[in-house]
C-alpha positions as CSV (number, residue, x, y, z in Angstrom):
1,X,0.0,0.0,0.0
2,X,2.7,2.6,0.8
3,X,4.2,1.7,-2.6
4,X,1.0,2.5,-4.3
5,X,0.7,5.8,-2.5
6,X,4.2,6.7,-3.6
7,X,3.3,6.0,-7.2
8,X,0.1,8.0,-6.9
9,X,2.0,10.8,-5.3
10,X,4.6,10.7,-8.1
11,X,1.8,10.8,-10.7
12,X,0.2,13.8,-9.0
13,X,3.5,15.6,-8.9
14,X,4.1,15.0,-12.7
15,X,0.6,16.3,-13.5
16,X,1.2,19.5,-11.5
17,X,4.5,20.1,-13.2
18,X,2.9,19.6,-16.7
19,X,0.1,22.1,-15.8
20,X,2.6,24.6,-14.6
21,X,4.7,24.2,-17.8
22,X,1.6,24.5,-20.1
23,X,0.5,27.5,-18.1
24,X,3.8,29.2,-18.6
25,X,3.7,28.6,-22.3
26,X,0.2,30.1,-22.5
27,X,1.2,33.2,-20.7
28,X,4.1,33.6,-23.1
29,X,1.8,33.4,-26.1
30,X,-0.6,35.8,-24.5
31,X,2.2,38.2,-23.8
32,X,3.5,38.2,-27.4
33,X,-0.1,38.6,-28.7
34,X,-0.5,41.6,-26.4
35,X,2.7,43.2,-27.7
36,X,1.6,42.7,-31.3
37,X,-1.9,44.2,-30.6
38,X,-0.5,47.2,-28.7
39,X,2.0,47.8,-31.6
40,X,-0.8,47.7,-34.1
41,X,-2.9,50.1,-32.1
42,X,0.1,52.5,-31.9
43,X,0.7,52.2,-35.7
44,X,-2.9,52.9,-36.6
45,X,-2.9,55.9,-34.3
46,X,-0.1,57.6,-36.2
47,X,-1.2,60.7,-38.2
48,X,-1.3,59.9,-41.9
49,X,-0.6,62.5,-44.6
50,X,-3.6,64.3,-46.0
51,X,-4.5,63.5,-49.7
52,X,-4.3,66.3,-52.2
53,X,-7.8,67.6,-52.7
54,X,-7.3,68.3,-56.5
55,X,-7.1,64.6,-57.3
56,X,-6.1,61.1,-56.3
57,X,-2.8,60.5,-54.5
58,X,-0.1,59.5,-56.9
59,X,2.7,57.1,-55.9
60,X,6.1,58.8,-55.8
61,X,7.4,56.3,-58.4
62,X,4.9,57.4,-61.1
63,X,5.6,60.8,-62.8
64,X,2.8,63.3,-63.0
65,X,0.4,62.8,-65.9
66,X,1.7,66.0,-67.6
67,X,5.2,64.6,-67.9
68,X,6.4,62.5,-70.8
69,X,9.1,59.8,-70.5
70,X,12.7,60.9,-70.9
71,X,13.9,61.7,-74.4
72,X,14.6,58.1,-75.4
73,X,11.0,57.2,-74.8
74,X,9.3,60.2,-76.2
75,X,7.0,59.9,-79.3
76,X,8.9,60.5,-82.5
77,X,7.8,62.8,-85.3
78,X,9.4,63.1,-88.8
79,X,8.4,66.1,-90.9
80,X,9.3,65.8,-94.6
81,X,9.2,68.9,-96.8
82,X,8.5,68.0,-100.4
83,X,9.0,69.9,-103.6
84,X,12.4,71.4,-102.6
85,X,14.2,72.9,-105.5
86,X,11.4,75.0,-107.0
87,X,12.0,78.2,-105.0
88,X,15.3,79.3,-103.6
89,X,13.7,81.8,-101.3
90,X,11.3,79.3,-99.8
91,X,13.9,76.6,-99.7
92,X,16.2,78.8,-97.7
93,X,13.3,79.6,-95.3
94,X,12.8,75.9,-94.7
95,X,16.5,75.4,-94.1
96,X,16.4,78.1,-91.5
97,X,13.8,76.3,-89.3
98,X,15.5,75.1,-86.2
99,X,14.6,71.4,-86.3
100,X,15.9,68.2,-88.0
101,X,13.4,68.4,-90.9
102,X,13.8,66.1,-93.9
103,X,14.0,67.8,-97.3
104,X,12.8,65.9,-100.3
105,X,14.3,67.5,-103.4
106,X,12.8,67.3,-106.9
107,X,15.3,66.0,-109.5
108,X,16.9,67.7,-112.6
109,X,16.0,71.2,-111.6
110,X,18.4,74.1,-111.8
111,X,18.9,74.2,-108.0
112,X,18.4,70.5,-107.2
113,X,22.1,69.7,-106.7
114,X,22.9,73.0,-104.9
115,X,20.0,72.9,-102.4
116,X,20.7,69.2,-101.7
117,X,24.3,70.0,-100.9
118,X,23.4,73.0,-98.8
119,X,20.8,71.0,-96.8
120,X,23.3,68.3,-96.1
121,X,25.9,70.8,-94.9
122,X,23.2,72.3,-92.6
123,X,22.6,68.9,-91.0
124,X,19.3,68.2,-92.7
125,X,18.5,64.8,-94.1
126,X,18.0,64.7,-97.9
127,X,15.6,62.6,-100.0
128,X,14.8,62.4,-103.6
129,X,11.3,63.5,-104.4
130,X,10.8,61.1,-107.3
131,X,8.1,62.2,-109.8
132,X,5.6,59.6,-110.9
133,X,2.5,59.5,-113.1
134,X,-0.8,60.6,-111.5
135,X,-4.2,59.5,-112.6
136,X,-5.1,62.9,-113.9
137,X,-2.0,63.3,-116.2
138,X,-1.5,65.4,-118.3
139,X,-3.8,67.8,-116.4
140,X,-1.4,67.3,-113.5
141,X,2.2,67.2,-114.7
142,X,4.7,65.5,-112.4
143,X,7.5,67.4,-114.1
144,X,11.1,66.5,-115.1
145,X,12.4,63.0,-114.4
146,X,8.9,61.5,-114.1
147,X,8.2,57.7,-114.3
148,X,5.2,56.5,-116.4
149,X,3.4,53.2,-116.4
150,X,3.9,52.9,-120.2
151,X,7.7,52.9,-119.8
152,X,9.6,49.6,-120.2
153,X,11.9,48.3,-117.6
154,X,15.1,49.8,-119.1
155,X,13.5,53.2,-119.4
156,X,12.4,53.1,-115.8
157,X,15.8,52.0,-114.6
158,X,17.6,54.7,-116.7
159,X,15.3,57.5,-115.4
160,X,15.6,56.5,-111.8
161,X,19.4,56.5,-112.2
162,X,19.4,60.0,-113.7
163,X,17.1,61.3,-111.0
164,X,19.2,59.9,-108.2
165,X,22.4,61.3,-109.7
166,X,20.9,64.8,-109.9
167,X,20.3,65.0,-106.1
168,X,23.5,64.1,-104.2
169,X,23.7,62.8,-100.7
170,X,20.2,61.3,-100.5
171,X,19.3,58.7,-97.9
172,X,15.9,57.7,-99.3
173,X,13.1,58.4,-101.8
174,X,9.4,59.3,-101.7
175,X,7.0,59.7,-104.6
176,X,6.0,63.1,-106.1
177,X,2.4,62.6,-107.3
178,X,2.3,59.0,-108.5
179,X,-1.3,58.1,-107.7
180,X,-1.4,55.9,-110.8
181,X,2.2,54.7,-110.8
182,X,2.3,53.6,-107.2
183,X,-0.8,51.4,-107.8
184,X,1.2,49.4,-110.4
185,X,3.0,46.8,-108.4
186,X,5.2,45.5,-111.1
187,X,6.5,48.9,-112.1
188,X,7.1,49.8,-108.5
189,X,9.1,46.6,-108.0
190,X,11.5,47.8,-110.7
191,X,12.0,51.0,-108.9
192,X,12.3,49.4,-105.4
193,X,14.8,46.9,-106.6
194,X,17.1,49.7,-107.7
195,X,16.6,51.5,-104.4
196,X,17.5,48.4,-102.5
197,X,20.7,47.9,-104.6
198,X,21.7,51.5,-103.7
199,X,20.8,51.1,-100.0
200,X,18.0,53.7,-100.1
201,X,14.8,53.6,-98.1
202,X,11.3,54.3,-99.6
203,X,8.5,56.3,-98.0
204,X,5.1,56.0,-99.7
205,X,3.5,59.5,-99.9
206,X,0.2,57.7,-100.2
207,X,-1.2,59.9,-103.0
208,X,-3.5,57.0,-103.7
209,X,-5.5,55.0,-101.1
210,X,-4.9,51.9,-103.3
211,X,-1.1,52.2,-103.2
212,X,0.5,49.2,-101.6
213,X,4.1,50.4,-102.4
214,X,5.2,50.4,-98.7
215,X,4.0,46.7,-98.3
216,X,5.7,45.8,-101.6
217,X,8.9,47.4,-100.4
218,X,8.8,45.6,-97.1
219,X,8.3,42.3,-98.9
220,X,11.4,43.0,-100.9
221,X,13.5,43.9,-97.9
222,X,13.6,47.6,-98.6
223,X,13.3,49.8,-95.5
224,X,10.1,51.6,-95.8
225,X,7.3,53.6,-94.1
226,X,4.2,55.6,-95.2
227,X,3.0,59.1,-94.8
228,X,0.4,59.6,-92.0
229,X,-0.7,63.2,-92.5
230,X,-0.4,65.8,-95.3
231,X,0.0,69.1,-93.4
232,X,-1.0,71.6,-96.1
233,X,-3.6,70.4,-98.5
234,X,-5.0,73.8,-97.7
235,X,-2.6,76.6,-97.6
236,X,-4.0,78.2,-94.5
237,X,-2.1,78.6,-91.2
238,X,-5.0,77.6,-89.0
239,X,-5.6,74.5,-91.1
240,X,-2.0,73.5,-91.0
241,X,-1.9,74.0,-87.3
242,X,-4.8,71.7,-87.0
243,X,-3.0,69.1,-89.1
244,X,0.0,69.3,-86.9
245,X,-2.2,68.5,-83.9
246,X,-3.5,65.4,-85.7
247,X,0.1,64.4,-86.4
248,X,0.9,64.7,-82.7
249,X,-2.1,62.7,-81.7
250,X,-1.0,59.8,-84.0
251,X,2.5,60.0,-82.6
252,X,1.2,59.8,-79.0
253,X,-1.0,56.9,-79.8
254,X,1.4,54.9,-81.9
255,X,4.8,56.1,-80.8
256,X,5.8,57.8,-84.1
257,X,4.3,59.6,-87.0
258,X,5.3,61.0,-90.4
259,X,3.9,64.3,-91.8
260,X,4.5,65.7,-95.2
261,X,4.4,69.4,-96.1
262,X,5.6,71.8,-98.8
263,X,7.7,75.0,-98.8
264,X,4.6,77.3,-98.9
265,X,4.9,80.5,-96.8
266,X,1.9,79.4,-94.7
267,X,3.5,76.0,-94.0
268,X,6.8,77.6,-93.0
269,X,5.0,80.1,-90.7
270,X,2.9,77.4,-89.1
271,X,5.9,75.2,-88.5
272,X,8.0,78.0,-87.0
273,X,5.2,78.6,-84.5
274,X,4.6,74.9,-83.7
275,X,8.2,73.6,-83.6
276,X,9.1,74.8,-80.0
277,X,6.0,73.1,-78.6
278,X,6.6,69.9,-80.6
279,X,10.1,69.8,-79.3
280,X,9.0,70.0,-75.7
281,X,6.7,67.0,-76.0
282,X,8.1,64.9,-78.9
283,X,11.4,64.0,-80.5
284,X,11.7,65.4,-84.1
285,X,13.8,62.9,-86.1
286,X,14.9,62.5,-89.7
287,X,12.7,60.3,-91.8
288,X,15.3,57.5,-91.9
289,X,14.7,56.9,-88.2
290,X,11.1,55.8,-88.8
291,X,11.6,53.4,-91.6
292,X,11.6,49.6,-91.0
């Protein structure tokens, strides 16, 4: 019997120790939980900054909506001025515009070579404004050096060679008129093959909605692009300013855009006014930077 009491006593002692141990653990957990709760209350009681009443709070890592990305990421705009070589006075006014405009020079004119060399020395990119047959020929005459759909392969190759030779330093070509010629895929392939051989790009002026010359060029491995906006179908400053806004809208949406204008006094005046604002929000680039 005493032995049994001793065992019972030992069992009771072990139970008491276990309860004491579990009780200590519980108090530890409760203490930690209390500390966490008190810390949370203190954190929530801190004064938070007041939101700006003009609009939602903007994270510091996101620039204000009025800011554009840094220069490398800004939308790009190329502005091509066609019909260079017809008027020395207007051509010089275009050259004086403080922006990297691209000048597209008509071939075989008295001033074609001179203005191309002058533009190149002034840091402007030069293109050949290659005359091509329009649908309403002869009422609309594309002028010297023009390509026609009734010309054979040799005649086309010879004429393109002469036109390129008359405008030194060119980086690429775009069509002057050409609503009929650019619709003729086989004739355009002859031209594009010669441009490819000379390392020149082609920009489709899109004088016809049925022109697929840019797609044909791409299929042949010729660097190419197409005009997005004609700036001065109407020679009115307000109209041209509106077209410039359309060009900017396209560039914002797509990342780049190409506009084509002419050396009219109204176009020159509108560009001189618009260029500073364009520069602040966009990167004006030579046309060669937008061909693919």
